[in-house]
N, C-alpha and C positions, 0 to 999 in steps of 0.2 A: 703252679706247682702245688701239689697237695702234700702237706706235711702233718705229722702228728702234733697234737697240742702239747705244749711244754708242761711238764709236771710242776706242781706248786713247790714253793720253798719247803713246805712241810713234808711233801713226798720225797723231795731230794734228800732232806736230812734223814728221813726215815729209811730210805733206801741205803744211804751211806752207813747209817748206824747198824742196820741188820747185816749188810754185806761184811762190814768190818768185824762185827761180833762173830759171824759165821766163820770167817777166815781165821780168827783167833782160836776157834775150836781145833784147827789143824796145826796152828803154830805152837800153842800151849795146851795140848789136850789134858795133861796131868792136872792142871789147875781146875778144870771142869770135872774130871773124874773124881777128884777129892771132895767135891760137894754133891756128888750123886748120893741120894739116899741108899742105905745098904740093902733095902728090900728090892731095888730095881736090878734086873738082870743085865749082864753084859754092859757094864758102864762105859767102857771105851767105845763100843759100837754105838751106843745111844748118844754119846757126845758127838761122834763123827756124823751120825745121821742128823742130829739136830743142827749141826753146823751147815750141812748141805741144805737143809730146809730154810735156815736163816738166810743163806746166800740167795737161794731161789726166791724166797719171799721179798727180800730187799730189792732184788732186781725186778721182780714181778710187779711191785707197786708202781714202778716208773712207767710201765706201758699200759695204756688204756685197755687193751685187749685182755690183759691178765690181772689188772689191778684188783678187781673184786675177788677173784679166787685167791690171789696172793694175800689180800687183806684178811680174808677168813682163815687162811692157812697160818698166817702170823698170829692171829688171835688164838687159834688152837695150840700153836707152839708155845705162846706165852703162858697159857693155862697149864700145859704139860710140864714146863720147866719150873713152875712155881715151887714145887717141893724141894728143888735144889736150893732155892733161897732160904727156905726154912731149915734145910740141912746145914747150910753154911752158918746160920745163927746157932744151931745146936752144937756144931763143931766149936764155935767160938767159946761157948760155955764149958764144954768138955775139955778143951785145951787151955783154958784159963787165959784167953786173949784179954787185951786191955779193955777197960771200961769204955774208953772212947771208941774202940773198934766195934764193940758190941752195940753201942749207941748208934753208930753209923749203919750197922746191919739192921737194927730195928727201924731206923729211918728209911732204909731201902725197901722194906716189906711193902709199903703202900705204893711203891713205884710201878710194880707190875700191873695193878688195876689201872693206873693212870696211863701206862703204855697201851693197854688194851683199848682204853677209851680213845687214845690218840690214833691208833690204827683204825678203829672203827670210824671215827669221825673223818679222817683224811683219806682212807682207802676204800672202806666198805660203803659208807653212806654216800661218798662222792663218786664211787665206782659205778 
C-alpha cells in the first residue's frame, strides 16, 4: 500500500497554528479589523481574505504536493500582515494601555521574522 509520508511534528504544529488563526478571523473579525492600519482599504474584507489564506496555508503545509507553494504563501502572508502588528503597538500607545501590555507587544514584534524562518525551514526548504 502506497501512503503519503507523515508530516513532521513541526509541520503539524504549523498547520494547526495557521488553521486555528485563520478560523479566528471569522470567529472574531472585529479584533483583527481594529489592528488594521488606517491606510489599508476594506479592512473587513482583508481580514477575511487573510483568514482564508491562513487556513489554506496551514492545511497546505501538511501535504507534500502543496507544501512548497503553501510555505511561500504563508511567508508572503506573514510579511503582508506585519503592519497590523505595528498598528497594534501604535494603538496601545494612543489608547494608553498598560506598560506591561506595551512591553508584550514590543516583545511580539520579532516573532514575525521568527515565524517566517520557521515556515521557510520546515515547509519551503524541506518542501
